[in-house]
Every structure is written in C-alpha cells, then in structure tokens.
C-alpha positions in Angstrom: 0.1 -0.1 -0.1 3.0 2.4 0.7 3.8 1.8 -3.3 0.2 3.2 -4.2 -1.8 -0.1 -4.1 -5.3 -0.1 -2.7 -6.5 -2.2 0.1 -8.7 -4.1 -1.8 -6.1 -5.0 -4.6 -3.6 -5.9 -1.8 -6.4 -8.0 -0.2 -7.0 -10.1 -3.5 -3.3 -10.6 -4.1 -3.1 -11.8 -0.5 -5.9 -14.3 -1.3 -4.2 -15.5 -4.5 -1.0 -16.2 -2.6 -2.9 -18.0 0.1 -4.8 -20.0 -2.3 -1.4 -21.1 -4.0 0.1 -21.9 -0.8 -2.8 -24.4 -0.2 -1.5 -26.7 -3.0 1.7 -25.3 -4.6 4.4 -26.1 -1.9 5.7 -29.5 -1.2 3.9 -29.9 2.1 0.6 -29.5 0.6 1.3 -32.2 -2.0 2.7 -34.6 0.8 -0.6 -34.1 2.7 -2.9 -34.8 0.1 -1.1 -37.2 -1.3 -0.8 -39.0 2.1 -4.8 -38.8 2.6 -5.1 -40.8 -0.6 -2.8 -43.2 0.2 -4.1 -44.0 3.5 -7.8 -44.1 2.3 -6.5 -46.6 -0.6 -4.6 -48.7 2.0 -7.4 -48.9 4.4 -9.7 -50.2 1.5 -7.3 -52.6 0.0 -6.5 -53.9 3.6 -10.1 -54.4 4.9 -12.0 -54.5 1.6 -9.7 -56.2 -1.1 -12.9 -57.1 -2.9 -14.6 -53.8 -3.1 -11.2 -52.1 -3.8 -10.3 -54.7 -6.6 -13.9 -54.4 -8.4 -13.8 -50.4 -8.1 -10.3 -50.4 -9.8 -11.1 -52.7 -12.7 -14.7 -50.8 -13.4 -12.4 -47.4 -13.4 -9.6 -49.0 -15.9 -7.6 -47.7 -17.7 -6.0 -46.0 -14.9 -2.9 -46.3 -12.6 0.1 -48.6 -12.8 -1.2 -51.9 -13.3 -3.2 -54.0 -15.8 -6.4 -56.0 -14.8 -4.5 -59.1 -14.7 -2.1 -57.9 -11.9 -5.2 -56.3 -10.0 -7.0 -59.6 -10.3 -4.0 -61.9 -9.2 -3.4 -59.4 -6.1 -7.1 -59.8 -5.2 -6.8 -63.6 -5.4 -3.7 -63.7 -3.1 -5.6 -61.7 -0.7 -8.6 -64.2 -0.4 -10.8 -62.9 -3.0 -12.7 -65.4 -5.2 -12.8 -64.1 -8.7 -15.5 -65.6 -11.1 -15.3 -65.8 -14.7 -17.4 -63.8 -17.3 -20.5 -65.8 -18.3 -23.4 -64.9 -20.1 -25.9 -65.9 -17.5 -23.9 -64.3 -14.6 -22.0 -61.1 -15.8 -23.2 -57.9 -16.2 -21.4 -55.0 -18.0 -19.5 -53.9 -15.2 -17.6 -56.1 -12.8 -19.7 -57.0 -9.9 -19.6 -58.2 -6.2 -21.6 -61.6 -5.8 -22.5 -63.6 -2.6 -19.7 -64.1 0.1 -17.2 -66.6 -0.8 -15.4 -67.0 2.7 -14.5 -63.7 4.3 -15.2 -61.6 1.1 -17.5 -61.1 -1.5 -16.7 -63.2 -5.0 -15.8 -60.6 -7.7 -17.4 -61.5 -10.9 -15.9 -60.5 -13.9 -17.9 -58.2 -16.3 -18.5 -57.8 -20.2 -16.6 -54.8 -19.9 -13.2 -56.8 -19.8 -13.8 -58.5 -23.3 -11.7 -56.3 -26.0 -13.9 -54.8 -28.7 -17.1 -55.8 -27.3 -19.7 -52.9 -26.9 -22.0 -52.2 -23.9 -25.1 -51.7 -26.0 -24.7 -55.3 -27.3 -24.1 -56.7 -23.8 -27.5 -54.9 -22.8 -29.4 -56.9 -25.1 -28.0 -60.0 -23.2 -28.7 -58.6 -19.6 -32.1 -56.9 -20.4 -33.4 -60.4 -22.0 -32.2 -62.6 -19.1 -35.3 -63.1 -17.5 -34.3 -67.0 -17.1 -30.9 -68.6 -17.6 -29.8 -68.9 -21.4 -29.7 -72.6 -22.4 -28.4 -72.3 -25.9 -26.7 -70.0 -28.6 -29.9 -69.6 -30.2 -31.6 -68.2 -27.2 -28.9 -65.4 -27.4 -29.8 -64.9 -31.0 -33.2 -64.4 -30.2 -32.3 -60.9 -28.2 -30.8 -59.6 -31.4 -27.0 -60.4 -31.1 -25.3 -60.9 -34.2 -22.8 -63.6 -34.9 -20.1 -61.3 -34.8 -20.7 -60.5 -31.0 -21.5 -64.2 -30.3 -17.9 -65.1 -31.6 -16.5 -62.4 -29.2 -18.3 -64.1 -26.4 -17.1 -67.6 -27.6 -13.6 -66.2 -27.7 -13.9 -65.2 -24.0 -15.0 -68.4 -22.9 -18.5 -67.1 -21.9 -20.7 -70.0 -22.3 -19.3 -72.3 -19.7 -22.8 -72.2 -17.8 -24.4 -74.0 -20.9 -21.8 -76.8 -21.2 -19.7 -75.3 -23.9 -15.9 -74.4 -23.9 -14.7 -71.8 -26.1 -14.1 -74.0 -29.2 -17.1 -76.0 -28.8 -18.7 -72.4 -28.8 -17.2 -71.2 -31.5 -18.2 -74.3 -33.7 -21.9 -74.0 -32.7 -21.9 -70.2 -33.6 -20.2 -70.8 -36.9 -22.3 -73.9 -37.9 -25.7 -73.3 -36.5 -28.3 -71.9 -39.1 -29.9 -68.5 -38.4 -33.7 -69.5 -37.6 -36.2 -67.7 -39.8 -38.5 -65.2 -38.1 -41.6 -67.4 -37.7 -39.3 -70.0 -36.0 -37.4 -67.9 -33.7 -36.9 -69.4 -30.1 -37.1 -73.0 -31.7 -33.7 -75.2 -32.3 -32.9 -75.3 -35.9 -33.2 -78.9 -37.5 -30.0 -80.6 -37.9 -29.1 -81.4 -41.2 -29.9 -85.2 -41.9 -26.2 -86.1 -43.3 -24.6 -83.7 -40.6 -21.9 -86.2 -38.7 -20.9 -85.5 -35.1 -17.5 -83.7 -35.3 -14.9 -84.4 -32.6 -13.1 -80.9 -32.0 -9.5 -81.2 -31.0 -8.7 -80.8 -27.4 -7.5 -77.5 -26.2 -5.0 -77.7 -23.8 -4.8 -75.5 -20.8 -2.0 -73.7 -22.1 -3.9 -72.8 -25.2 -6.8 -71.7 -23.3 -4.7 -69.3 -21.3 -3.3 -67.7 -24.6 -7.0 -67.3 -25.9 -7.9 -65.8 -22.2 -5.1 -63.1 -22.9 -6.3 -62.4 -26.5 -9.8 -61.7 -25.7 -9.5 -60.2 -22.2 -5.9 -59.5 -21.4 -6.0 -62.1 -18.2 -6.7 -65.4 -17.3 -8.1 -67.2 -14.2 -7.2 -70.6 -15.4 -3.3 -70.3 -15.0 -0.2 -67.8 -15.5 1.5 -68.4 -18.7 4.8 -68.6 -17.2 4.0 -71.6 -15.4 3.9 -73.8 -18.8 7.6 -72.6 -19.4 9.0 -73.5 -16.2 10.6 -76.8 -17.3 12.6 -74.6 -19.8 13.4 -72.0 -17.3 14.6 -74.3 -14.7 17.2 -75.5 -17.3 18.6 -72.0 -17.5 18.9 -72.2 -13.9 16.2 -69.4 -13.4 15.0 -68.7 -9.9 11.2 -68.0 -9.2 10.2 -64.6 -7.9 9.0 -66.0 -4.8 12.3 -67.7 -4.1 14.1 -64.7 -4.0 13.7 -64.1 -0.4 15.3 -67.3 0.4 18.8 -66.0 -1.0 21.2 -63.8 0.4 22.2 -60.1 -0.3 24.6 -60.1 -3.1 24.0 -63.7 -4.5 24.1 -63.9 -8.4 20.6 -64.9 -9.8 18.6 -65.2 -12.8 15.0 -64.2 -12.8 12.5 -64.5 -15.9 8.8 -63.0 -16.1 6.5 -60.9 -18.2 7.5 -57.2 -18.4 4.8 -55.1 -16.6 6.3 -51.8 -16.0 9.5 -50.1 -17.2 10.1 -46.8 -15.4 12.7 -43.8 -16.4 12.6 -41.0 -14.0 14.1 -38.0 -15.0 15.6 -37.6 -11.6 17.1 -41.1 -11.6 20.7 -40.2 -13.3 19.6 -42.7 -16.4 18.7 -45.5 -14.0 15.7 -47.6 -15.1 13.6 -49.6 -13.1 11.8 -52.7 -14.3 9.0 -55.2 -12.7 8.4 -58.4 -14.1 5.8 -60.8 -13.1 6.0 -65.0 -13.0 3.5 -67.7 -11.9 4.9 -66.8 -8.1 5.0 -63.2 -8.1 6.7 -59.9 -8.9 10.4 -58.9 -9.0 11.6 -55.5 -9.3 14.8 -54.6 -11.1 17.2 -51.8 -11.3 19.2 -51.1 -14.5 21.9 -48.9 -14.6 22.2 -46.5 -17.8 25.3 -48.3 -19.1 23.3 -51.6 -19.1 20.1 -50.2 -20.3 22.0 -48.7 -23.3 23.8 -51.9 -24.0 20.5 -53.8 -23.7 17.9 -51.2 -25.1 16.4 -53.7 -27.5 15.9 -56.6 -25.3 14.3 -54.1 -22.7 12.0 -52.4 -24.9 11.0 -55.3 -27.0 10.6 -58.2 -24.7 7.4 -59.5 -23.6 9.1 -62.4 -21.6 12.4 -61.3 -20.4 15.3 -63.0 -18.5 17.5 -60.8 -16.2 20.8 -61.7 -14.7 22.5 -59.7 -12.1 23.0 -59.6 -8.3 20.4 -59.5 -5.5 20.0 -56.5 -3.3 18.2 -57.0 -0.2 17.6 -54.0 2.5 15.0 -55.4 5.1 11.9 -56.4 3.3 12.9 -54.7 0.2 14.4 -57.0 -2.7 16.0 -55.8 -5.8 18.0 -57.3 -8.5 20.6 -55.1 -9.9 20.7 -56.0 -13.7 23.8 -57.0 -15.6 22.4 -59.1 -18.4 19.0 -58.9 -20.3 17.9 -61.7 -22.6 14.4 -61.5 -24.6 12.7 -65.0 -24.4 9.6 -64.0 -25.9 10.3 -66.7 -28.5 9.3 -69.3 -25.8 5.9 -68.1 -25.5 5.1 -69.8 -28.9 5.3 -73.1 -26.9 2.2 -72.3 -25.2 0.4 -73.3 -28.3 1.3 -76.7 -29.8 2.5 -76.4 -33.4 -0.2 -79.3 -34.6 -2.8 -76.7 -33.3 -1.9 -73.5 -35.0 -4.2 -73.7 -37.6 -7.2 -74.5 -35.2 -7.1 -71.0 -33.3 -10.6 -70.3 -31.9 -10.0 -66.3 -31.9 -11.3 -63.7 -34.1 -8.2 -61.6 -33.5 -6.0 -61.4 -36.6 -2.7 -61.9 -34.9 -3.0 -64.4 -32.0 0.4 -65.8 -31.9 1.4 -66.3 -28.4 4.4 -64.0 -28.4 2.2 -61.0 -29.9 -0.8 -61.2 -27.6 1.1 -60.7 -24.1 1.1 -57.3 -22.8 4.4 -55.7 -23.5 4.8 -53.4 -20.5 4.1 -50.0 -19.6 6.5 -47.0 -19.9 6.6 -44.2 -17.3 8.8 -41.2 -16.8 
C-alpha cells in the first residue's frame, strides 16, 4: 500500500497467494497424497474385494493391468469368477460371500472390442438362464458378437467351452423369424464332429488375447521346465537367497520406469507364476541391452540380488529376450485351429508388452 496499491487490490493478491500456498508447496502435496494413500491402503486391507472391483471398473488408470489387479485380489483371499452369459453384467460386480469376502464376478467390459449396447441386450433379456446359443440370437445379437463371447469362454454355464461354442456359432443356421426361439433342424447328413482338445496353455493364450487376463493359470507356469534348465529362480524364492547372490529371474514385463531424476537408471517390474520382481538397471546396462528391454514381452534378467530389510531388487547386468518361448504355449499341430477372431494371436504377440513411465 506504501507503493500506491489500494487495500482491496492488496487483499486480492494476498488471497491468491494464500490459495496457491494450499497446493503449491511440497507440504501440501505430501499431505493430500498421504490422505489418498491412507484411504486406498485402508480399503485394500479391509475390503480387497470392493477395492479390486472398483479399480477394474475405473480402468484404464494407474500402474497395473487388470491381470495384476486380479492376481493381487486372489492372493488376498478374494474369489474371482469368470465372464459368463448367465451371470455377468457390463461392469465387474460383487456376488454373495465366498469366505471372508464377496466373490468378484468379471463383467463383459473386460472383453476386448465388445460394445456395452450389445451386452445390454444379453442382460435385459435374461429373464431366465440362457440354455443355448440360439436363445442369445433371439435377443438380437449378431454372430460377430457371439464369436467374441465364444472367444472369451463365456458359455461355460451352458456346457460349452470356447472351441465348442465357436463351432456352434459358426455352424448353426439362423432361424427364420417364424421359428425364432425353436432349435434349427439338424442337417440329415451332418456328422458329429469331435473337436481337437484344447490344452490348458492354449486356453490361457486365448484368455489373454480376448480379455488380457486368465483365471485358469499364469502363462509362465507352462514354461517353468525350460526356465529351470536355464537355472532361473522363481520370484517367490528370491527371499530365500542372500544379499549379493548372483541370480537369474524371468517373467512377463509389467512396467518400465525411467524417471528424469534417477540419473539414467531404469526400473523394471516383471511377473512370473509366483509373484513380482523389481529390477534396477544402470544406464550403461540399459544402453547395451536397449532392444531387449524395450521389445521383450518375456525377459530374463541376470544380476546381483540386493536385499534391504523386506525390499528385494535385482541389480541387472544382462538381459535376454525370451519372448520366443511363448510360442510353446500353443502346440504347433494346433496353430491352424485357433479359435480367436483376433487377426494376430500368435502367443508372443498377444501378451502385454509392459507400460512405460517417466
């Protein structure tokens, strides 16, 4: 005011500075973030079923893919149930308690490329359980949508696995309007065809191709014999080793972080069938193995174990791209029998390649 400003102007400037101070300084950021962390941690601790369901329905968001959210929920005692034409809604939902927590039913929204409008036809006409694919056709669903549901293995409640369901969708005649709701007559000369058996690993590949996750098994589980030959340690066994031990770990790439304040250090998280492992990759190593780090879906890391309290890291010295091993999840004699409608479902291409963060 000594410089000629009015009291009203000075008061407005003060209010602006006061408002900035409520969010512009580190203390304010720390306080607001701490509150969010506390609430999230409390929910995750006491209501992991609700927490996981809410995260899935809010996705895409955050660090982790739906597969990791579901794996974590199951580890904390939450039963997760598959997508099904007779039980799923569009959103992921909570069903009756299965032990301590409610069961989490996966929703149709988890299926890649499917529309909510189409799934509302299924939900709104589900006055009683569906018993056939023709009953779903009667709701107005196109064969294209039925194929996506078959790809997602959503017909188990009517006794059809994904290959059987796809076969029925592709071979049954569309009934004319007069006979809708009645089974189409079988061709007189049609023979009962025995479809090739799908191995569990094939189902897992198709699960990831259609929904980005699998409740049946983790893909690395099927590669463990090959990894054992390479003397690869499971992530769960890292805690049994000593600080400084040399180690090999392998898994699907989940996250790569390259913070600008980390002096060129890159952080990576990988996942096998037993859990996660965190890796520290110095700039010289990340430059040497840049292609392996950026292009691998399945990666093998060699280095030294660093243990500080409960925190375990691998300080990486070498990286190897093992994505080619993912081809073994689908037997070569079944390559031509893929059930998926996706254009490129070779195993090494359908698995998530990891997310990159600064």
